[in-house]
Backbone bond lengths (Angstrom), bond angles and torsions (degrees), N, CA, C in turn:
res aa  C-N    CA-C-N  psi(-1)  N-CA   C-N-CA  omega(-1)  CA-C   N-CA-C  phi
1 M - - - 1.450 - - 1.521 109.17 -
2 C 1.294 116.90 178.17 1.460 122.30 172.74 1.518 107.06 -136.57
3 G 1.340 115.51 111.67 1.456 119.50 -176.16 1.504 114.58 -116.20
4 R 1.331 117.84 -5.96 1.464 122.65 176.97 1.529 108.08 -154.37
5 F 1.329 116.90 144.31 1.461 119.35 173.21 1.516 109.60 -153.88
6 I 1.339 116.59 175.17 1.457 120.95 -179.05 1.527 110.19 -129.61
7 L 1.337 114.55 157.52 1.463 121.76 173.50 1.528 106.91 -150.26
8 R 1.337 115.46 104.72 1.462 120.32 -177.71 1.527 112.85 -123.30
9 T 1.318 118.19 -2.66 1.463 121.37 177.35 1.527 109.92 -59.66
10 P 1.329 119.20 132.40 1.469 121.04 179.01 1.530 111.49 -54.35
11 V 1.320 115.48 142.98 1.463 119.80 -174.23 1.516 112.09 -59.81
12 V 1.318 118.26 -34.92 1.462 119.69 -179.83 1.522 110.70 -62.70
13 D 1.326 117.28 -34.75 1.461 120.99 177.39 1.527 111.52 -73.43
14 L 1.322 116.48 -34.53 1.463 119.91 177.25 1.527 110.90 -65.30
15 L 1.324 116.46 -40.61 1.457 120.34 179.94 1.519 110.78 -60.21
16 D 1.329 115.72 -40.87 1.459 120.39 -179.68 1.525 111.40 -73.24
17 R 1.326 116.25 -46.58 1.469 120.36 -176.49 1.523 111.93 -62.88
18 F 1.344 117.42 -41.87 1.461 120.17 -174.10 1.526 113.13 -105.33
19 Q 1.334 116.60 8.46 1.469 121.96 175.65 1.529 111.68 55.99
20 L 1.332 114.76 51.62 1.459 120.75 -176.58 1.524 111.61 -98.03
21 T 1.322 115.86 151.13 1.453 120.66 168.48 1.526 108.61 -74.63
22 L 1.316 116.95 163.50 1.461 120.77 -179.28 1.523 111.03 -63.93
23 P 1.330 117.72 132.69 1.471 119.64 176.95 1.526 110.72 -76.91
24 D 1.324 116.12 154.97 1.466 120.90 175.29 1.529 110.40 -103.49
25 F 1.339 115.40 25.96 1.461 121.77 178.88 1.526 107.65 -144.16
26 D 1.322 116.44 162.15 1.456 121.43 179.32 1.525 110.52 -78.52
27 V 1.328 115.87 145.32 1.463 122.04 175.76 1.522 107.37 -123.13
28 E 1.322 116.57 106.04 1.463 122.68 -178.48 1.526 110.42 -98.73
29 P 1.338 117.69 151.99 1.474 119.78 175.32 1.524 110.58 -59.60
30 R 1.326 115.90 137.68 1.463 121.11 179.47 1.523 108.77 -129.12
31 Y 1.331 115.98 136.11 1.460 121.32 -175.22 1.531 113.47 -118.25
32 N 1.320 117.45 -3.95 1.462 119.48 -179.13 1.519 108.95 -157.69
33 I 1.324 115.39 64.92 1.464 121.33 -177.50 1.527 108.77 -73.51
34 A 1.330 115.90 130.23 1.461 121.60 -173.69 1.522 110.89 -124.53
35 P 1.340 116.90 159.17 1.468 120.52 176.01 1.529 112.16 -54.67
36 S 1.310 114.97 148.77 1.467 127.48 -177.68 1.527 112.28 82.60
37 Q 1.328 117.36 -10.39 1.462 120.21 176.97 1.533 109.79 -87.63
38 H 1.330 115.65 163.20 1.455 120.33 178.07 1.534 109.76 -86.02
39 I 1.316 115.50 136.47 1.453 121.25 -174.73 1.529 109.71 -128.45
40 L 1.335 115.37 158.73 1.460 121.01 -178.45 1.522 110.38 -85.47
41 T 1.318 115.37 124.03 1.452 121.89 177.62 1.530 109.26 -127.44
42 A 1.317 115.62 170.61 1.463 120.99 175.05 1.524 108.56 -134.22
43 V 1.321 116.10 133.76 1.467 121.53 176.81 1.521 108.89 -122.47
44 G 1.322 116.42 151.62 1.452 121.45 179.20 1.509 111.03 -104.19
45 D 1.339 116.02 146.01 1.465 119.98 177.43 1.523 111.73 -120.71
46 G 1.334 115.73 18.57 1.449 120.01 179.22 1.508 114.07 101.52
47 S 1.342 116.67 -28.00 1.464 119.15 -178.71 1.516 112.99 -127.53
48 Q 1.337 117.46 -19.72 1.452 120.54 -178.65 1.521 110.24 -153.06
49 R 1.340 114.51 166.95 1.460 121.03 176.57 1.525 108.07 -106.81
50 R 1.299 115.57 128.29 1.460 120.95 -175.14 1.530 109.90 -112.62
51 P 1.349 118.58 129.18 1.469 120.31 176.57 1.532 110.37 -74.74
52 V 1.328 115.36 136.89 1.467 121.36 -178.45 1.523 108.88 -138.80
53 L 1.317 116.74 135.75 1.454 120.51 171.41 1.520 109.19 -86.89
54 M 1.339 116.41 127.10 1.461 121.38 179.79 1.515 110.32 -128.94
55 R 1.308 115.41 150.05 1.465 121.54 175.36 1.524 108.36 -75.73
56 W 1.344 116.83 129.75 1.462 120.27 -179.52 1.519 109.99 -82.77
57 G 1.324 115.11 118.53 1.458 123.50 -175.22 1.515 107.35 125.30
58 L 1.330 116.89 100.93 1.453 121.39 -170.18 1.530 112.14 -66.72
59 I 1.319 114.90 132.07 1.465 122.24 171.20 1.522 106.44 -115.15
60 P 1.323 118.70 101.41 1.466 120.22 -178.71 1.526 111.71 -59.15
61 S 1.307 116.08 149.76 1.467 120.71 -176.15 1.523 112.45 -59.02
62 W 1.343 117.33 -25.84 1.459 120.91 -177.22 1.529 113.19 -89.35
63 S 1.340 117.88 0.57 1.465 120.59 -177.63 1.526 111.85 -66.15
64 K 1.323 115.61 145.67 1.462 120.33 175.95 1.523 111.74 -79.59
65 D 1.353 115.51 -28.25 1.463 120.24 179.90 1.521 108.23 -151.56
66 M 1.343 116.71 -169.77 1.462 121.29 -175.83 1.523 113.42 -92.78
67 S 1.317 117.62 8.85 1.459 120.36 -171.39 1.523 113.31 -65.78
68 L 1.333 118.53 -25.96 1.461 120.39 -179.04 1.518 112.75 -71.62
69 A 1.320 117.45 -21.95 1.467 121.14 -170.51 1.527 113.16 -56.53
70 A 1.318 117.26 -41.26 1.465 120.99 -176.65 1.524 111.98 -63.47
71 R 1.336 116.96 -26.31 1.464 121.22 -178.81 1.528 112.09 -95.65
72 M 1.322 117.00 0.28 1.460 119.67 -173.95 1.528 111.52 -126.74
73 I 1.337 115.25 41.76 1.470 118.69 175.23 1.521 110.51 -79.59
74 N 1.339 116.71 -21.54 1.458 122.55 179.11 1.522 110.35 -129.88
75 A 1.335 115.78 154.93 1.461 122.18 176.06 1.527 107.77 -137.18
76 R 1.307 116.88 128.27 1.472 120.54 -177.19 1.527 110.97 -74.07
77 Q 1.314 116.04 128.31 1.460 121.54 179.32 1.527 111.35 -56.69
78 E 1.325 116.60 -38.28 1.458 120.69 -174.17 1.530 113.17 -65.55
79 T 1.339 117.99 -22.83 1.475 120.14 -175.08 1.523 112.81 -121.71
80 L 1.331 117.51 16.74 1.467 119.49 -177.79 1.521 112.80 -58.77
81 T 1.328 116.67 -37.65 1.462 119.20 -176.58 1.526 112.76 -85.94
82 E 1.341 116.74 1.88 1.459 120.61 -178.73 1.519 112.85 -107.98
83 R 1.332 117.41 -41.24 1.461 120.26 -174.93 1.521 111.06 -75.33
84 P 1.334 117.71 130.45 1.465 120.72 -177.90 1.524 114.17 -55.78
85 S 1.324 117.45 -33.63 1.459 120.58 -177.47 1.522 112.29 -66.80
86 F 1.345 116.52 -23.97 1.462 120.16 -173.18 1.520 114.36 -115.42
87 R 1.329 118.07 -30.36 1.466 119.14 -170.52 1.519 112.68 -64.15
88 N 1.337 117.79 -28.34 1.462 119.69 178.74 1.526 112.60 -80.70
89 L 1.341 116.66 -8.01 1.461 120.55 -179.88 1.526 112.52 -101.49
90 V 1.333 116.90 -20.96 1.467 120.83 -172.18 1.525 111.98 -55.11
91 N 1.310 117.32 -40.08 1.461 119.81 -177.34 1.527 113.13 -109.05
92 R 1.333 116.29 13.43 1.466 119.52 178.08 1.519 112.84 -124.65
93 R 1.322 116.88 -37.35 1.455 119.37 -171.03 1.523 110.86 -139.64
94 R 1.328 114.09 79.32 1.462 120.95 174.16 1.525 108.58 -107.54
95 C 1.313 116.08 147.96 1.461 120.35 -179.74 1.522 109.87 -143.85
96 L 1.319 115.36 161.20 1.461 121.90 170.28 1.521 107.80 -93.68
97 I 1.319 117.65 137.35 1.458 123.04 174.89 1.517 106.59 -113.99
98 L 1.324 116.66 115.41 1.460 121.75 -169.34 1.517 111.51 -86.49
99 A 1.335 116.01 140.29 1.463 121.39 -176.45 1.524 110.28 -156.15
100 D 1.320 115.55 161.74 1.462 123.03 170.98 1.519 111.47 -108.75
101 G 1.332 116.06 -24.49 1.451 121.36 -177.58 1.515 109.15 -173.34
102 F 1.325 116.55 173.49 1.452 120.91 178.87 1.516 109.51 -146.29
103 Y 1.321 116.19 166.12 1.455 122.21 -179.52 1.531 110.32 -111.13
104 E 1.316 114.95 142.97 1.457 121.26 166.31 1.522 107.50 -137.37
105 W 1.330 116.13 157.36 1.459 121.31 -176.16 1.526 109.87 -107.75
106 K 1.323 115.01 122.79 1.461 121.81 -177.60 1.520 110.59 -97.17
107 N 1.322 116.78 136.51 1.459 120.71 176.31 1.527 109.66 -70.31
108 V 1.321 115.11 124.26 1.463 121.63 177.89 1.521 107.97 -135.05
109 D 1.328 116.34 169.39 1.461 119.60 176.91 1.525 108.90 -58.83
110 G 1.310 115.65 124.87 1.453 119.35 177.51 1.519 114.73 91.13
111 G 1.345 117.74 6.53 1.459 118.02 176.78 1.511 113.10 141.08
112 K 1.334 114.99 -145.79 1.449 121.14 -178.52 1.520 109.87 -122.92
113 A 1.322 115.98 137.64 1.462 121.74 -178.85 1.526 109.22 -111.96
114 P 1.331 118.28 127.75 1.459 119.57 177.71 1.524 111.35 -71.40
115 M 1.311 115.62 136.67 1.460 122.73 178.22 1.520 108.45 -118.35
116 Y 1.320 115.88 135.55 1.461 121.49 176.24 1.522 108.25 -96.54
117 I 1.333 116.57 124.28 1.460 122.58 -171.43 1.522 110.10 -119.46
118 T 1.332 116.50 131.95 1.457 122.15 176.33 1.517 109.85 -132.58
119 L 1.321 116.26 166.77 1.452 119.00 167.36 1.520 108.67 -60.65
120 A 1.310 117.15 158.26 1.467 120.88 -176.62 1.521 111.85 -58.08
121 D 1.333 117.54 -32.57 1.464 120.58 -179.93 1.516 113.39 -94.08
122 G 1.343 117.35 0.57 1.461 121.26 177.90 1.507 115.19 74.80
123 A 1.321 118.57 7.78 1.466 121.79 -175.65 1.528 111.90 -75.91
124 A 1.335 114.92 158.00 1.463 120.74 173.92 1.532 109.10 -66.78
125 F 1.331 115.99 154.83 1.460 120.57 -178.79 1.520 109.95 -147.33
126 A 1.327 114.56 171.29 1.467 120.75 178.91 1.523 109.33 -116.93
127 M 1.328 115.70 127.34 1.454 121.91 172.38 1.528 108.31 -92.13
128 A 1.318 116.22 144.97 1.459 120.74 177.44 1.522 109.45 -70.61
129 G 1.321 116.17 135.05 1.453 120.22 179.42 1.524 112.13 -137.98
130 L 1.318 115.94 158.99 1.464 123.93 170.88 1.518 107.43 -121.85
131 W 1.341 116.34 149.07 1.461 118.73 -178.22 1.523 110.74 -139.89
132 D 1.323 114.56 165.01 1.463 120.66 177.90 1.524 108.62 -156.56
133 T 1.309 116.14 166.50 1.467 120.86 174.35 1.519 108.58 -116.52
134 W 1.319 114.92 147.12 1.470 122.12 -178.07 1.516 108.55 -137.64
135 K 1.310 116.29 138.73 1.464 121.20 178.88 1.521 109.75 -104.77
136 N 1.323 115.49 119.48 1.455 121.13 178.56 1.532 108.60 -67.21
137 P 1.336 118.22 116.25 1.465 119.86 -176.18 1.528 113.39 -65.89
138 A 1.319 116.60 -21.75 1.465 119.81 -178.72 1.521 112.26 -83.13
139 T 1.336 116.11 -40.46 1.469 119.99 -174.37 1.529 113.12 -111.70
140 E 1.336 116.84 -12.09 1.468 123.59 -175.72 1.534 112.48 66.52
141 E 1.339 117.05 13.90 1.455 120.86 175.02 1.522 109.59 -69.67
142 I 1.337 116.55 138.25 1.454 121.96 175.85 1.526 108.03 -93.81
143 V 1.334 117.30 122.39 1.454 122.48 -179.83 1.527 108.45 -111.10
144 T 1.326 116.28 124.28 1.460 121.86 174.95 1.524 107.94 -100.17
145 S 1.312 117.03 122.27 1.469 121.19 -173.85 1.515 110.22 -133.67
146 C 1.336 115.82 165.57 1.464 119.69 -176.04 1.526 111.09 -148.38
147 T 1.320 113.94 168.42 1.454 122.27 176.21 1.522 108.39 -134.90
148 I 1.326 116.82 149.25 1.465 122.47 178.34 1.522 109.25 -94.13
149 V 1.319 116.50 127.19 1.467 121.26 177.55 1.526 108.75 -76.37
150 T 1.320 116.10 136.14 1.471 121.13 178.87 1.527 110.27 -119.82
151 Q 1.329 114.79 163.09 1.452 122.04 177.78 1.524 108.76 -142.05
152 P 1.338 118.72 169.64 1.460 119.52 175.70 1.527 110.46 -59.03
153 A 1.312 116.26 144.39 1.467 120.62 -178.36 1.524 110.87 -63.46
154 C 1.330 115.18 143.10 1.456 120.19 174.84 1.529 108.90 -74.51
155 P 1.339 118.96 164.40 1.465 120.88 -178.46 1.527 113.65 -53.91
156 A 1.326 117.46 -35.17 1.467 120.10 -177.11 1.523 112.79 -65.64
157 L 1.350 117.34 -22.06 1.463 120.80 -175.92 1.522 113.38 -117.56
158 A 1.318 117.60 -1.44 1.462 120.77 -173.55 1.516 113.32 -61.57
159 E 1.336 118.16 -26.95 1.464 119.60 -179.82 1.529 111.87 -74.11
160 I 1.317 116.49 -15.32 1.470 120.13 -179.99 1.520 110.50 -91.85
161 H 1.327 116.62 -48.92 1.461 121.34 -176.22 1.517 108.52 -156.65
162 D 1.328 116.89 157.17 1.463 119.44 -178.19 1.521 113.34 -87.70
163 R 1.347 117.42 -4.97 1.463 121.22 178.26 1.531 109.25 -128.07
164 M 1.321 115.37 160.64 1.453 121.66 175.92 1.529 108.12 -153.77
165 P 1.322 118.30 158.90 1.460 118.70 175.41 1.517 110.87 -65.09
166 L 1.329 116.09 149.25 1.452 120.53 175.30 1.534 107.24 -80.47
167 I 1.324 115.37 103.18 1.460 121.77 179.66 1.525 107.83 -92.09
168 L 1.309 116.04 123.45 1.449 121.33 -173.77 1.524 111.82 -80.63
169 S 1.330 116.20 139.73 1.457 119.47 168.77 1.528 107.70 -65.81
170 R 1.316 117.76 162.27 1.471 119.90 -178.51 1.521 111.29 -60.12
171 D 1.320 117.52 -41.05 1.465 119.53 178.06 1.518 111.32 -63.52
172 D 1.328 116.55 -38.76 1.460 119.70 -177.59 1.523 112.73 -76.43
173 E 1.330 118.16 -17.62 1.459 119.31 172.49 1.531 109.94 -57.62
174 E 1.324 116.68 -44.04 1.461 120.43 179.57 1.524 111.16 -68.36
175 V 1.321 116.61 -40.25 1.464 120.38 176.53 1.522 109.88 -58.81
176 W 1.330 116.67 -43.17 1.462 120.78 -175.09 1.527 111.91 -66.27
177 V 1.329 117.76 -44.20 1.473 118.83 -177.60 1.522 112.68 -83.36
178 S 1.339 117.74 -11.05 1.461 119.67 -179.47 1.521 112.75 -71.74
179 L 1.318 116.53 -22.22 1.464 124.09 -177.52 1.523 112.49 64.56
180 A 1.324 116.59 23.30 1.460 118.79 168.37 1.522 108.12 -62.70
181 P 1.328 119.23 143.29 1.467 120.78 -177.83 1.528 111.75 -57.46
182 L 1.336 115.66 137.82 1.459 121.68 179.58 1.523 109.38 -125.69
183 S 1.317 115.78 129.42 1.464 121.25 175.73 1.523 109.17 -90.03
184 A 1.326 115.95 174.68 1.461 119.91 175.81 1.530 110.32 -60.10
185 G 1.329 116.56 -36.37 1.457 119.98 177.51 1.525 112.08 -67.07
186 D 1.329 116.61 -38.69 1.464 120.25 176.83 1.519 110.72 -62.51
187 L 1.330 116.57 -41.94 1.462 121.02 -179.81 1.523 110.75 -63.66
188 A 1.332 116.40 -40.31 1.465 120.09 178.11 1.519 110.58 -65.05
189 A 1.324 116.89 -37.42 1.465 120.18 179.38 1.519 110.97 -67.09
190 I 1.330 117.14 -39.92 1.466 121.10 177.23 1.527 110.13 -61.73
191 A 1.329 116.01 -43.78 1.469 119.87 178.04 1.522 110.49 -62.41
192 G 1.324 116.84 -35.59 1.458 120.48 179.94 1.515 114.02 -69.55
193 R 1.332 116.00 -20.03 1.465 120.28 178.96 1.533 112.65 -95.77
194 A 1.306 117.21 3.41 1.466 121.21 -179.19 1.527 110.56 -65.62
195 P 1.336 117.91 153.13 1.470 120.63 178.03 1.520 111.76 -55.49
196 Q 1.324 115.62 147.89 1.466 121.87 -177.70 1.526 113.00 -118.45
197 E 1.317 117.66 -9.03 1.462 120.80 -175.79 1.528 110.40 -110.13
198 F 1.330 116.10 126.05 1.453 122.37 -175.60 1.524 110.78 -137.86
199 S 1.306 115.30 161.08 1.460 122.62 169.85 1.523 107.37 -121.45
200 Y 1.330 116.82 148.49 1.462 119.04 176.83 1.520 109.85 -155.91
201 Y 1.324 114.67 159.01 1.460 121.33 176.83 1.531 108.89 -157.75
202 P 1.338 117.55 160.51 1.468 120.51 -179.07 1.517 111.62 -74.21
203 V 1.324 115.07 145.36 1.466 121.23 177.63 1.527 109.51 -129.73
204 S 1.305 114.82 176.12 1.463 121.43 -176.45 1.534 111.98 -66.60
205 K 1.324 115.01 149.68 1.461 120.21 175.63 1.524 112.20 -70.95
206 L 1.322 117.18 1.57 1.458 119.72 171.94 1.525 111.41 -54.60
207 V 1.335 116.14 -32.33 1.459 118.85 -176.86 1.524 112.09 -68.12
208 N 1.336 117.28 -12.06 1.464 119.10 176.87 1.522 111.82 -63.47
209 S 1.317 116.63 -22.75 1.462 120.85 -178.93 1.519 110.30 -114.78
210 P 1.334 118.22 128.94 1.467 120.66 178.48 1.520 112.93 -68.99
211 R 1.333 117.79 -4.73 1.470 119.60 176.16 1.513 111.24 -67.13
212 Y 1.319 116.72 -23.01 1.466 120.79 -179.75 1.524 109.28 -99.27
213 D 1.318 115.61 125.46 1.456 120.05 -176.37 1.527 109.45 -149.57
214 G 1.326 116.53 58.23 1.455 121.30 -179.79 1.510 111.05 -136.10
215 P 1.333 117.35 175.95 1.474 121.56 -177.90 1.517 113.85 -56.62
216 E 1.355 117.55 -23.72 1.461 119.33 179.53 1.533 111.80 -62.41
217 C 1.323 117.13 -19.91 1.466 120.55 -179.34 1.526 112.79 -66.31
218 I 1.334 117.37 -26.36 1.460 118.98 -177.30 1.533 113.31 -108.64
219 L 1.344 116.01 12.44 1.462 118.48 175.72 1.522 109.75 -69.16
220 R 1.308 115.89 133.97 1.454 120.15 -178.77 1.518 111.27 -67.80
221 Q 1.329 115.67 136.29 1.454 122.64 176.19 1.523 109.24 -105.26
222 P 1.336 117.72 160.33 1.472 119.23 177.02 1.516 111.87 -57.70
223 D 1.337 116.66 140.21 1.469 120.87 178.88 1.531 110.51 -68.41
């Protein structure tokens, strides 16, 4: 799964790297992004990629309330075209979820240790996401929310966790935001082209709490 991630790359670099239009909101460095918080995503409209802030934790348009969101922070790549909550979004509402790294918890003697994971070169990347809009029946507020697609962990990360976010190759970033129809086989092929080389190290248990969101979250701890 993916339950925490970071995004600290300066916004000017993100605009260039992901070919985004200028946002009309501030983008601050984040070191411990957690579910229910707003995260930076990118959606395509056929001619450009637009940055959008979305609530992390999908609320399907047909939901009666927001209670499903906590259980829908992730969506398994293998069943996207089968589950009702996701299959209607696969070819209508795909987005890029921007990140520099993510956390997973490794089983160790005495409990679980958080590990900070990045691409081998430390570069920013895009995770595959699905999104939807929901209208609060009580307030009529429109909430735009998303979920991170996950896949089985690659060999480099399998000792930490059995799942990982589906990180798109650069070519597949364009495929994902283009909204060209994707079959279950296409989705499996995209997952197969995901990066396989990563770096990771242990970090402080501060990341266990979303109250902490500063550079201290990614300081290396003794192995």
